[in-house]
C-alpha positions in Angstrom: 5.7 23.8 -15.8 8.4 21.1 -17.7 7.9 18.1 -20.2 9.8 15.1 -20.9 9.5 14.5 -25.2 11.0 10.7 -25.4 11.0 10.1 -29.6 13.6 8.9 -31.7 13.6 11.0 -34.6 15.5 14.0 -33.6 13.6 16.4 -35.8 9.9 15.8 -34.3 12.2 16.2 -31.4 13.7 19.7 -32.1 10.2 20.7 -33.2 8.5 19.7 -30.5 11.7 21.5 -28.0 10.9 24.9 -29.8 7.2 24.5 -29.8 7.3 23.8 -26.4 10.0 26.2 -25.6 8.2 29.4 -27.4 5.1 28.8 -24.6 6.7 29.1 -22.1 7.4 25.5 -21.2 10.5 23.4 -20.0 11.4 20.6 -22.4 14.0 18.4 -22.3 14.7 15.6 -25.1 15.7 12.1 -25.2 16.3 9.6 -28.1 15.2 6.8 -26.9 13.3 4.7 -23.6 16.3 4.0 -22.2 17.8 7.6 -22.2 14.8 8.8 -21.2 14.3 6.5 -17.8 18.2 6.5 -17.1 17.8 10.2 -16.7 14.9 10.4 -14.9 15.5 10.7 -11.4 17.4 14.6 -12.0 14.9 15.7 -14.6 11.7 15.3 -12.1 9.5 16.1 -15.3 5.3 16.6 -15.0 4.4 15.6 -17.8 6.0 12.3 -20.9 5.2 13.0 -24.5 6.4 9.7 -26.2 6.5 8.1 -29.4 4.3 4.4 -29.4 7.4 2.8 -31.6 10.8 3.2 -30.6 13.8 0.7 -30.6 13.9 -1.4 -27.6 12.1 0.7 -25.2 9.0 2.2 -27.3 6.0 3.5 -26.0 4.3 1.0 -24.7 7.1 -0.8 -22.9 7.5 2.9 -21.3 3.9 3.0 -20.5 4.5 -0.6 -18.4 8.5 0.4 -16.5 7.1 3.5 -15.2 3.7 1.5 -13.8 6.6 -1.5 -12.6 8.4 2.0 -10.7 4.8 3.2 -9.3 5.7 6.3 -11.1 2.6 8.5 -11.0 3.7 10.5 -14.2 1.0 11.2 -17.0 2.6 10.1 -20.7 1.2 11.3 -24.0 1.7 8.6 -26.1 1.9 9.9 -30.2 2.3 7.8 -33.5 2.4 7.9 -37.2 1.0 4.3 -36.6 -2.4 4.6 -35.4 -4.4 1.1 -34.6 -7.4 0.8 -32.4 -5.4 -2.0 -30.6 -2.8 0.3 -30.1 -5.0 2.8 -28.6 -6.7 0.4 -26.8 -3.3 -0.7 -25.7 -2.0 2.6 -24.4 -5.3 3.5 -22.8 -5.7 0.4 -20.7 -1.8 0.4 -19.5 -2.2 4.3 -18.3 -2.0 7.0 -21.4 -3.6 10.0 -20.4 -3.7 11.1 -24.4 -3.1 9.2 -27.7 -2.2 12.0 -30.4 -2.0 10.7 -34.1 0.8 12.3 -36.1 0.6 15.0 -37.9 -1.1 16.9 -34.8 -2.2 20.6 -34.5 -0.6 22.3 -32.2 -3.4 23.1 -29.7 -4.0 19.4 -30.0 -0.1 19.0 -28.1 -1.2 22.1 -25.9 -4.2 20.9 -24.3 -3.2 16.9 -23.8 -0.1 18.5 -21.8 -2.9 21.1 -19.9 -5.3 18.3 -18.8 -2.3 15.4 -18.3 -1.1 18.5 -15.4 -4.6 20.1 -14.9 -3.2 24.0 -16.3 -4.0 26.3 -18.0 -3.0 26.3 -21.6 -0.6 28.6 -22.5 -1.3 31.7 -25.6 -1.3 30.5 -28.5 0.0 32.6 -31.4 -1.5 33.0 -34.4 0.2 31.8 -38.1 
C-alpha cells in the first residue's frame, strides 16, 4: 500500500516515512500541497496523510483541490492546532480521519487501514 505524506515540517515527514516503511507500507513524502498535487499523476497513492496548516496549500485546500479534480483519494488530516471548526471543516470536505498531533502510531495505522479497508500491520512492542 502506498501512502503520501504531505507536511511542511521535514522532521514530521521523515518520522512518518520511517514509521510507515518499517511497517511494510510504501511512503512518498512531499514538503507542500503543491508538490504533492504536481506529483499526483505519477505517484498513485492509496491514501494521503496531510498536515492541516501549511503555507499556500494546507490540508483544507488540498481536500478542496482533490474534490475539484474528482479524485477519490482518502485523506487523513493531522494537526497540532485542533479546533472544533477545523475538525468540522475537514469532515465536511471529506477527510476520512482527523488526528491531533502528537498521535499514537496505532491511531495512524488504524486511520490508514480504515481509509483503504485493509487489515492493520502488526506493530512491534517498545
